[in-house]
C-alpha positions, 0 to 999 in steps of 0.5 A: 500500500506504499505510495512509492509502490503505487507511483505516487511518492518520491524521496528526493533532495534538491541542493540547487534550491536549498536544504531539504528543510528549506525545500520542504517549507517552500513546497508547503507554502506553494500552490503545488498539489500534494498529498503528503510531505515529510521532512526526513532530515537529509531528504524529503518524502513527497506524495502526490496521491490524488487525495491531496490531503496536504499532510505535513510531517517531520520524521524522527528516527531512533533505534531504527524506528521512525516516529512523526510529528505534525509540521516541519520541525 
């Protein structure tokens, strides 16, 4: 059920446009349609699933597990 497997998501960096955090913030402040954006520290997860929920999260990694908080932190 992964958005990646369904072709709706990508994990990326875009150093010519800023740090992953800067790029994530720019996307959330734009009119780009997205379902979910997750700031994951060294990269960004972007889903364009048609639900377009505009869900914004930050991933936190500890002990090989990820937890998520709302917003870009």
